NULUMDO-871997 format. One record per residue (C-alpha): residue in one letter; x, y, z. Coordinates in steps of 0.25 Angstrom, whole numbers, plus 5000, padded with zeros to 4 digits. Example, Ala and Ser with C-alpha at 12.3 -4.5 7.8 and 13.67 -1.06 7.14 Angstrom:
2
A504949825031/S505549965029/
***
This chain:
157
M543347605042/V542247515036/N542447365036/P541547305025/V541747165029/K541347195044/D540147275039/M539747165030/F539747065042/W539047155051/G537947175040/V537847025038/G537747005053/L536647115054/L535847045043/L535946905049/G535546965063/L534347025056/T533946905049/I534146805061/S533646885072/P532146865069/V532346715069/L532946725083/A531946825088/Q531146775100/P529646765098/D528746885102/F527746795109/L527846655114/V526646585120/E527246505132/K525946455139/V524446445137/V523346415147/L521846395145/A521146425158/K519946475165/E520546605170/V521746685173/D522146735187/H523346825189/R523746805174/N523846655176/P522846545170/K521846475180/G520946365178/I521846305167/F521046205157/T521646075154/P522346015147/P523246145146/A523246235134/Y524446235125/C524946305113/E524746215101/K525846285094/D526746215104/K526046075105/N525446055091/G524046035097/Q524445895103/A523945915117/A522545915123/I521846055124/P521146115136/V519746085138/V518846205143/Q517446155149/T516446265148/P515646215160/Q516846255168/T517246385162/S516646495154/H517946545148/V519346505145/V520646585146/F521846575137/W523146615145/T524446635138/K525846655143/V526746725132/A528146765131/A528246895124/T529446975119/T528547085113/T527247165116/G526147125108/K524747055108/L524446905107/R523046855103/H522246745109/S521346695097/W520246605102/H519646505092/H518546405093/Q518346285084/T516946275079/D516546165068/G518046145065/T518346295063/W519146385072/T518446515075/K519146635082/I518246675093/S519046785099/E520446845100/V521146915111/N522447005109/I523247015121/P524347115123/I525747055127/R527047115132/P528447055133/S528546955143/S529046815146/G527646765151/Y526546855147/R525246795151/M523946825143/W522546765142/S521246775135/M519846715138/K518746655131/S517346645137/L516646505133/R515246475131/P515046325130/E513946335119/I514846395109/H516346375114/T516446225115/G517546165106/E518946185102/W519646325104/M521046375101/I521746505105/V522746565096/V523846645102/A524546745092/P525146885091/S523946985089/N524647045077/E525046905071/P523846815073/N524446715064/R525646695072/I525046595082/L525846575095/C524946475101/I523646395099/A522946345111/R521646255110/F520646215120/T519246145120/V517946205126/K516946095131/
***
């Protein structure tokens, strides 16, 4: 026997569940830690630049940023630890500020798998005659480059 009242409540519950569940869904990618370093050894950053790098999205740009001295290194590594609930690709976009304008210098799309602490990194070679000044690295899903997960800045001297 069909109970129309029971069926109506079940339908409303299903409708509410469908509309509420995206709000309660966990994020697919969460940047947990970023490090600017000279190299990566056994998937961990080594020769970390100071002060430590951070995601501006978390700190609102209020902390000091790392300084890279080109006489001491010819490249910089941006190491990222990410919690991921899905397979996909994240993008590290490297930007350099010249005459007050940000220019994208390179971007690296890095495959990622579900993990509570997936470690990934990209590297940029530095030439003091053209790479001094302010830099930022933007982390975003490769298929959604406008959904910024993190911005990390540094200075090259």
